[in-house]
Gaussian input, Z-matrix of N, CA and C with variables (Angstrom, degrees):
# hf/3-21g

backbone

0 1
 N
 C     1     B1
 C     2     B2     1     A1
 N     3     B3     2     A2     1     D1
 C     4     B4     3     A3     2     D2
 C     5     B5     4     A4     3     D3
 N     6     B6     5     A5     4     D4
 C     7     B7     6     A6     5     D5
 C     8     B8     7     A7     6     D6
 N     9     B9     8     A8     7     D7
 C    10    B10     9     A9     8     D8
 C    11    B11    10    A10     9     D9
 N    12    B12    11    A11    10    D10
 C    13    B13    12    A12    11    D11
 C    14    B14    13    A13    12    D12
 N    15    B15    14    A14    13    D13
 C    16    B16    15    A15    14    D14
 C    17    B17    16    A16    15    D15
 N    18    B18    17    A17    16    D16
 C    19    B19    18    A18    17    D17
 C    20    B20    19    A19    18    D18
 N    21    B21    20    A20    19    D19
 C    22    B22    21    A21    20    D20
 C    23    B23    22    A22    21    D21
 N    24    B24    23    A23    22    D22
 C    25    B25    24    A24    23    D23
 C    26    B26    25    A25    24    D24
 N    27    B27    26    A26    25    D25
 C    28    B28    27    A27    26    D26
 C    29    B29    28    A28    27    D27
 N    30    B30    29    A29    28    D28
 C    31    B31    30    A30    29    D29
 C    32    B32    31    A31    30    D30
 N    33    B33    32    A32    31    D31
 C    34    B34    33    A33    32    D32
 C    35    B35    34    A34    33    D33
 N    36    B36    35    A35    34    D34
 C    37    B37    36    A36    35    D35
 C    38    B38    37    A37    36    D36
 N    39    B39    38    A38    37    D37
 C    40    B40    39    A39    38    D38
 C    41    B41    40    A40    39    D39
 N    42    B42    41    A41    40    D40
 C    43    B43    42    A42    41    D41
 C    44    B44    43    A43    42    D42
 N    45    B45    44    A44    43    D43
 C    46    B46    45    A45    44    D44
 C    47    B47    46    A46    45    D45
 N    48    B48    47    A47    46    D46
 C    49    B49    48    A48    47    D47
 C    50    B50    49    A49    48    D48
 N    51    B51    50    A50    49    D49
 C    52    B52    51    A51    50    D50
 C    53    B53    52    A52    51    D51
 N    54    B54    53    A53    52    D52
 C    55    B55    54    A54    53    D53
 C    56    B56    55    A55    54    D54
 N    57    B57    56    A56    55    D55
 C    58    B58    57    A57    56    D56
 C    59    B59    58    A58    57    D57
 N    60    B60    59    A59    58    D58
 C    61    B61    60    A60    59    D59
 C    62    B62    61    A61    60    D60
 N    63    B63    62    A62    61    D61
 C    64    B64    63    A63    62    D62
 C    65    B65    64    A64    63    D63
 N    66    B66    65    A65    64    D64
 C    67    B67    66    A66    65    D65
 C    68    B68    67    A67    66    D66
 N    69    B69    68    A68    67    D67
 C    70    B70    69    A69    68    D68
 C    71    B71    70    A70    69    D69
 N    72    B72    71    A71    70    D70
 C    73    B73    72    A72    71    D71
 C    74    B74    73    A73    72    D72
 N    75    B75    74    A74    73    D73
 C    76    B76    75    A75    74    D74
 C    77    B77    76    A76    75    D75
 N    78    B78    77    A77    76    D76
 C    79    B79    78    A78    77    D77
 C    80    B80    79    A79    78    D78
 N    81    B81    80    A80    79    D79
 C    82    B82    81    A81    80    D80
 C    83    B83    82    A82    81    D81
 N    84    B84    83    A83    82    D82
 C    85    B85    84    A84    83    D83
 C    86    B86    85    A85    84    D84
 N    87    B87    86    A86    85    D85
 C    88    B88    87    A87    86    D86
 C    89    B89    88    A88    87    D87
 N    90    B90    89    A89    88    D88
 C    91    B91    90    A90    89    D89
 C    92    B92    91    A91    90    D90
 N    93    B93    92    A92    91    D91
 C    94    B94    93    A93    92    D92
 C    95    B95    94    A94    93    D93
 N    96    B96    95    A95    94    D94
 C    97    B97    96    A96    95    D95
 C    98    B98    97    A97    96    D96
 N    99    B99    98    A98    97    D97
 C   100   B100    99    A99    98    D98
 C   101   B101   100   A100    99    D99
 N   102   B102   101   A101   100   D100
 C   103   B103   102   A102   101   D101
 C   104   B104   103   A103   102   D102
 N   105   B105   104   A104   103   D103
 C   106   B106   105   A105   104   D104
 C   107   B107   106   A106   105   D105
 N   108   B108   107   A107   106   D106
 C   109   B109   108   A108   107   D107
 C   110   B110   109   A109   108   D108
 N   111   B111   110   A110   109   D109
 C   112   B112   111   A111   110   D110
 C   113   B113   112   A112   111   D111
 N   114   B114   113   A113   112   D112
 C   115   B115   114   A114   113   D113
 C   116   B116   115   A115   114   D114
 N   117   B117   116   A116   115   D115
 C   118   B118   117   A117   116   D116
 C   119   B119   118   A118   117   D117
 N   120   B120   119   A119   118   D118
 C   121   B121   120   A120   119   D119
 C   122   B122   121   A121   120   D120
 N   123   B123   122   A122   121   D121
 C   124   B124   123   A123   122   D122
 C   125   B125   124   A124   123   D123
 N   126   B126   125   A125   124   D124
 C   127   B127   126   A126   125   D125
 C   128   B128   127   A127   126   D126
 N   129   B129   128   A128   127   D127
 C   130   B130   129   A129   128   D128
 C   131   B131   130   A130   129   D129
 N   132   B132   131   A131   130   D130
 C   133   B133   132   A132   131   D131
 C   134   B134   133   A133   132   D132
 N   135   B135   134   A134   133   D133
 C   136   B136   135   A135   134   D134
 C   137   B137   136   A136   135   D135

   B1=1.4476
   B2=1.5184
   B3=1.2731
   B4=1.4489
   B5=1.5226
   B6=1.3136
   B7=1.4595
   B8=1.5153
   B9=1.3188
   B10=1.4599
   B11=1.5215
   B12=1.3313
   B13=1.4654
   B14=1.5271
   B15=1.3318
   B16=1.4629
   B17=1.5260
   B18=1.3293
   B19=1.4624
   B20=1.5211
   B21=1.3315
   B22=1.4647
   B23=1.5379
   B24=1.3220
   B25=1.4632
   B26=1.5263
   B27=1.3175
   B28=1.4678
   B29=1.5247
   B30=1.3158
   B31=1.4739
   B32=1.5266
   B33=1.3252
   B34=1.4665
   B35=1.5275
   B36=1.3078
   B37=1.4599
   B38=1.5284
   B39=1.3104
   B40=1.4641
   B41=1.5271
   B42=1.3169
   B43=1.4675
   B44=1.5260
   B45=1.3162
   B46=1.4675
   B47=1.5338
   B48=1.3110
   B49=1.4678
   B50=1.5261
   B51=1.3230
   B52=1.4621
   B53=1.5288
   B54=1.3271
   B55=1.4627
   B56=1.5301
   B57=1.3351
   B58=1.4552
   B59=1.5117
   B60=1.3229
   B61=1.4649
   B62=1.5323
   B63=1.3248
   B64=1.4516
   B65=1.5196
   B66=1.3071
   B67=1.4547
   B68=1.5243
   B69=1.3249
   B70=1.4600
   B71=1.5312
   B72=1.3115
   B73=1.4571
   B74=1.5210
   B75=1.3173
   B76=1.4570
   B77=1.5212
   B78=1.3465
   B79=1.4552
   B80=1.5235
   B81=1.3131
   B82=1.4613
   B83=1.5250
   B84=1.3157
   B85=1.4649
   B86=1.5226
   B87=1.3187
   B88=1.4669
   B89=1.5250
   B90=1.3235
   B91=1.4696
   B92=1.5212
   B93=1.3200
   B94=1.4650
   B95=1.5300
   B96=1.3303
   B97=1.4629
   B98=1.5291
   B99=1.3208
   B100=1.4677
   B101=1.5244
   B102=1.3242
   B103=1.4681
   B104=1.5294
   B105=1.3276
   B106=1.4672
   B107=1.5271
   B108=1.2999
   B109=1.4789
   B110=1.5170
   B111=1.3126
   B112=1.4667
   B113=1.5214
   B114=1.3216
   B115=1.4574
   B116=1.5237
   B117=1.3117
   B118=1.4593
   B119=1.5206
   B120=1.3085
   B121=1.4577
   B122=1.5325
   B123=1.3279
   B124=1.4534
   B125=1.5313
   B126=1.3153
   B127=1.4451
   B128=1.5237
   B129=1.3221
   B130=1.4641
   B131=1.5234
   B132=1.2902
   B133=1.4728
   B134=1.5127
   B135=1.3109
   B136=1.4707
   B137=1.4995
   A1=109.65
   A2=114.14
   A3=121.66
   A4=106.56
   A5=118.27
   A6=121.37
   A7=115.14
   A8=117.52
   A9=121.40
   A10=109.19
   A11=119.00
   A12=120.99
   A13=114.21
   A14=117.82
   A15=120.39
   A16=111.96
   A17=116.77
   A18=121.11
   A19=110.92
   A20=117.47
   A21=119.47
   A22=111.56
   A23=117.38
   A24=121.30
   A25=112.59
   A26=116.84
   A27=122.17
   A28=112.19
   A29=118.05
   A30=120.96
   A31=112.40
   A32=117.60
   A33=120.66
   A34=113.77
   A35=116.70
   A36=120.59
   A37=113.55
   A38=117.46
   A39=121.03
   A40=112.50
   A41=117.71
   A42=119.49
   A43=111.00
   A44=117.48
   A45=120.54
   A46=109.64
   A47=117.17
   A48=121.85
   A49=110.48
   A50=116.30
   A51=121.03
   A52=111.57
   A53=116.14
   A54=120.99
   A55=113.19
   A56=116.63
   A57=120.90
   A58=114.59
   A59=117.25
   A60=121.71
   A61=108.53
   A62=114.73
   A63=120.57
   A64=110.20
   A65=116.12
   A66=121.68
   A67=108.74
   A68=117.22
   A69=118.61
   A70=110.57
   A71=115.05
   A72=121.26
   A73=107.19
   A74=116.63
   A75=121.79
   A76=109.40
   A77=115.76
   A78=121.38
   A79=112.65
   A80=117.07
   A81=120.61
   A82=110.25
   A83=117.01
   A84=122.14
   A85=111.34
   A86=117.91
   A87=121.34
   A88=111.44
   A89=117.76
   A90=121.26
   A91=111.16
   A92=116.39
   A93=120.70
   A94=109.26
   A95=116.75
   A96=121.10
   A97=111.16
   A98=117.06
   A99=121.13
   A100=112.60
   A101=117.12
   A102=120.63
   A103=113.16
   A104=117.41
   A105=121.14
   A106=110.60
   A107=116.09
   A108=121.38
   A109=110.60
   A110=115.80
   A111=121.66
   A112=107.26
   A113=115.51
   A114=121.57
   A115=107.53
   A116=115.76
   A117=122.31
   A118=109.50
   A119=116.31
   A120=122.13
   A121=106.90
   A122=117.62
   A123=120.83
   A124=111.32
   A125=115.93
   A126=122.44
   A127=114.38
   A128=117.60
   A129=119.84
   A130=110.23
   A131=114.57
   A132=119.49
   A133=109.24
   A134=114.80
   A135=119.62
   A136=110.55
   D1=154.17
   D2=177.89
   D3=-118.89
   D4=141.04
   D5=-177.89
   D6=-76.37
   D7=-5.72
   D8=-178.10
   D9=-100.71
   D10=111.20
   D11=-178.26
   D12=-60.30
   D13=-16.79
   D14=178.17
   D15=-82.74
   D16=-13.49
   D17=-178.28
   D18=-71.76
   D19=141.12
   D20=176.19
   D21=-67.29
   D22=-12.15
   D23=-179.85
   D24=-102.99
   D25=10.53
   D26=-175.28
   D27=-53.58
   D28=-43.35
   D29=-174.77
   D30=-117.14
   D31=23.66
   D32=-177.56
   D33=-50.44
   D34=-42.83
   D35=-173.72
   D36=-104.98
   D37=7.02
   D38=-174.71
   D39=-60.59
   D40=-45.27
   D41=-177.96
   D42=-68.36
   D43=-41.46
   D44=177.79
   D45=-60.31
   D46=-41.84
   D47=178.14
   D48=-63.20
   D49=-46.76
   D50=-179.81
   D51=-61.73
   D52=-32.59
   D53=179.56
   D54=-83.50
   D55=-3.22
   D56=178.56
   D57=83.15
   D58=14.55
   D59=178.54
   D60=-88.63
   D61=84.97
   D62=-175.54
   D63=-107.24
   D64=149.02
   D65=176.38
   D66=-91.88
   D67=145.38
   D68=177.79
   D69=-68.04
   D70=146.00
   D71=176.94
   D72=-122.31
   D73=125.45
   D74=-176.77
   D75=-103.77
   D76=121.28
   D77=-177.61
   D78=-107.20
   D79=-37.89
   D80=-177.49
   D81=-72.85
   D82=143.74
   D83=-176.80
   D84=-54.13
   D85=-44.89
   D86=-178.99
   D87=-64.11
   D88=-38.52
   D89=178.07
   D90=-67.34
   D91=-41.75
   D92=178.89
   D93=-61.53
   D94=-47.86
   D95=-179.53
   D96=-62.56
   D97=-40.21
   D98=-178.10
   D99=-67.94
   D100=-26.13
   D101=-176.02
   D102=-109.22
   D103=6.73
   D104=-178.90
   D105=-68.58
   D106=136.74
   D107=175.11
   D108=-82.57
   D109=-30.27
   D110=179.73
   D111=-154.53
   D112=155.49
   D113=176.73
   D114=-125.62
   D115=127.40
   D116=-175.97
   D117=-103.85
   D118=127.72
   D119=175.43
   D120=-122.04
   D121=105.73
   D122=-177.96
   D123=-53.19
   D124=134.05
   D125=177.90
   D126=92.21
   D127=-16.07
   D128=178.70
   D129=-85.13
   D130=143.45
   D131=175.40
   D132=-85.22
   D133=149.63
   D134=177.84
   D135=-89.12

């Protein structure tokens, strides 16, 4: 969702939200690390 009602994306996720189709949100450091797709370390080469 976008907070600007004039945006074409204002209600993109409204129906999914209303239907209970929510994505997990990870707040704890261990959860974030466990679910990370990639980890970026500035200055390191890939």
